[in-house]
N, C-alpha and C positions, 0 to 999 in steps of 0.2 A: 449749503447750496452753492451752485456755480452760476455766475452771471456772465453771459457773453458780451453784453453791452455795459459800458461803465455806469456805475451808480453815481448819481450827482448829489453833492452835498453843498449846501449854502450856509455860510456863517454870517449871521446878522450881528453886526458890532455896534455898540453904543459908546459914547465918549467915556474914557477912563476904564475901558475894558482891560482885564488882566492878560498880559502877554503870555504868561506861562500856560494858562488854560487854553488860550487861543492856539498857541503852537502845539499843545498836546492833542488838539483836535485834528489839525491839518498834517502835521509831520508824519503820523502813522500812515496816513493815506498815501503820501509821497513814497514812503518806504515800501508800502505794499505794492505799488506800481513797479518800483525798481526790482523788487524781489520776484514778483510774478512775471516780469518781463513783458508786461502788457498793461494797458490802462484799465485797472480795476475800478478806479475812482476818478471822477472829475470834480473839481470844487471851484467855487467863486465866493467873493466877499460882497456883502450887501450892507448898505448904510440906510438909516432912516430917511435920509435925503441925499443930495448930491455932494455935500461937503466932505472934505477929508475928516478922518476920525483919529483922535489922539488917544493912545493907550495910557494906562496908569504910569508907565515908566517913561513917558514922553515921546515914544516913537509914534510917528504919524503915518497912517496908511490911507490910500485912496481906494475906496471900495469900487469894484467894477460896475456895480449897479446901485440904484436907489430902490427902496421898497416898491416904489410906483412902477419901476421898469424891469424888476427882476424876473427872470424866467422861472419856470417850475423847477423843483428840485425833489429828489427822492427823500432827502432828509434836510431839515433846517435846524441849526444850532444857534441859540441866542447866547451871545457872549457880552456881558455887561459888567459894569463896576458896582461899587457899593451903594449906588443910588437907584438900583433897579426897583426899589419899592415906590419910587416917585416917578418913574419913567412914563411918559405919555407919547405914544407913536401910533396913531390910529391907522396910518397907511401901512405900517409894518404888520399890525394885527390883521388887517384886511388881506394882505398878501399871504400871511400864514394860514388864515382860514381858507383861502382859495386853494392853497397847496394841500391842505388837509383833505379837502373835497376831492382832490386828484390822487389821494392815496399816500401822501407824504407822511413820514414819521417826523415828529418834532421833539427837540430837546433843548437843554440849557446847561451851561457850565457856570461855576461860581455862584453869583447871585441872580442869574438869569431866570431862575424858576419864579421869582417874584413877578417878573414881567408877564410870564405865561399864566400864572395863577390869577393875576388881576384881570386878565382877559377871559377867564373861565376855561382856559385850555388845559388845565391840569385836573379839572373836576373828575372824580372817579378813578384817579390814578395815584399811585405812590410816587414820591419824589424825594430829592434831597437838594441841598444847597450848602454854601459855605457856612461853617459852624458859627461864625460871628453873627450871622443873620437868622439862624434857626429859631431863636426865641421869638423874634419879631414876626417871623413867618407863621409860626404856630399860633400866635395871638391873632394875626390878621386873617388866617385861613384855617380855622379850627376843624373844618370838615375834610380837609385834604390830608391824606395819609403821609405825613412827613417821617422819613426814616433818617437815621444818623449814620448811614453807610457812606462810604467813599463815592459810590455811584449806585443808581437804580435804573434798571431797564424794565419797564412795565408796558408790555404790548407795544403800542406805537408812540410811547413817550420814553425818553431817556434823559437823565439828569445826573450831574456829578457835582461834588463839592468844590471842584476846581483843581488847579495844580496838576500833579501827576495822577490824581484820581481820574482826571479826564483821559489820560493815556490808558489807564486800566479799562475804562469804559469803552474806548475806541477799540482796544484789543478784543474785548468781548463782542463788539459789533462786527469786527473783521472776521472773527470766528464764525459768527452766524452767517455772514455773507459768503465767505470763501474757504472756511475750514480752519481747524486748529493749527494745521501745519504752517500756513501763511502767517497767522497771528503769532505763533511762536517765533517765526523768523523775524517779524517786526519787533517783538520784544527784545530779542537778541541784538538786533540792529542798534537799539537804544540802550543796550547794557542794562536791561530792566527785568526784574523778576515780578511778573504780575501776581496779584492776589487771586486765589482761585475760589475760596469758599465764602459764603455769605457771612459767616462768623468773622472771618478775617476782615472783610470789608466794613463790618460794623465796629469792630474793636480797634482796628488800626488807626482811624482818626483820633480816637480817644487816647491811644497809646502815644501817638505823636504829639498831641496837644499837652499831655500831662507829663510825659517822660516816665510814666509808671510802668514797671515790668511785672510787679506782683499781681497775679491773676485775681486774688481775693480783693485787693484794693481796687483794681480796675472794675471788677464786677460791682463793687460797692459804689464807685463813682458813677457808673452807668445808671444804677438805680436812683442815686441822688439827682442826676440830671433829669430824670423822668418825674421826679416828685419834688420839684422846687416849690411849687405853690402851697402844697399841703404840709410842708415842714415835717417830714418823716422823723419819728423818734429813732435814736440810734439803737435802742434795744430792739425795736421792731425791724430795723435794717439788719442787725446781727441775726435775728431769727430767720428772716427771709434768706439769708446767705448760709444758714445752717451752722453758724459758729457762735461762740460766746462773745459778749461785748468786750471782754478783756482781750481776747485774741484780736478782734477787729481793731481795738485801740493800739495794741502792740504793732500790728502790721502797718497801720497808718503812720505811726511815729517812726518806725524803722525806714519806711519808704519815702515819706514826705516831711518828716520832722514836725508834724502837726497832728492834732487829734482829729477824729472823724467829724466831730461837731465844728471844730475850727475850720476844717476844709469845706464843710457844707455851707457855713456862713460865708466864706470867701466865694464859693460857687454862686450862691444866691446874689451876692453883691456884683459879681461879674455879669450875671444874667441881667441884673437891673441896668448896668451900664450899657449892655448891648441893646436892651429894649429902648432906653432913652436915646441912643444914637441912631437906631434903625427903625423906629416906629413913632407914631404921633400920639401914643398913649399918654394920658395925663400922669403926672408924677405919682399921685395917690394910687392910681390903678397899677402902675409899675410896682409900687411898694407891695400891694396886695398880691400881685402875680408872683412876687418873689418871696412870699411867706412872711411879710412884716405886717403886724396887726395895727401899728400906729405910725403916723407920719414922723413923729418926733424920733422914735427909735430907728426908723429907716434913715432919716436924714443924718442922724448922729453916726450910725454904722457906716453909711456911705462915705461921709467925710473922713472917718478914721481909715477906711480902706483905700480910697482914691485921692484923698487930699483936697477935695473940693466938694461943694454941695451938688446935689443931683441935677439942678437946673443947668449947671455948666457942662453937663455931659451931653446936652442936646447938640446934634450935628448941625441943625439949621437954626 
């Protein structure tokens, strides 16, 4: 579509917001204006109140508006740090709801999906967020369709896992607003090759996190991540992948120098650490959610993997 008047985007920032994701939202808009030789987009920054907001890297910005005084926007993006699961900002939620009634699209980068979900603003929509918070998000909001993609655009909701995933998301949005040609120019401006297929968006975060290149191993890990609580048997995993257990074992050892069972155990203990850090779940419930049938076996395995007992993994 072609818009004659600039589309307005507001970025709602909270303390310790990630600068990389923040820049990946705004910079593509600036480049689009330059390349189009007109103002395709206008943007402004909003804080929950009138105070300056410090990013996670220490940079301090002064929002142009507080949530109580912010004007309408065509799109609102929530940009928050790792404490988004605990954020309370009723004024900001009220402003977002008012903007929604005016037809705005709303989104989030990094962990901002937590803030929107707690307000009920992601109900009935698919979303994503930073991978370290996905386990806690799934436990807190089991009815929300959480995807493990770099970004998700679902009707009037758009979310990304943060970082350069936010740039890919914005390129997709620019494509919808002004066409693929302008989006391609913005990607070239930032020397960036955007991901095009939904398969790429799903597997790339996994590839980046694990460093794994073998497609069989990547597929196995993706299934493991979806079956943490049930403790999938490796023979069943091999059957689902259409290979023999021996081949699965050989591929894991060649790629990661560990058995599939060993990797699965490590994955479950990493998920446990994420849940302890990013949720208020009881330690016993975390153990069960990560496939451990007894507290003693969980505590022992956790200490062996992380060097300290589970209770010390609490963020607060």
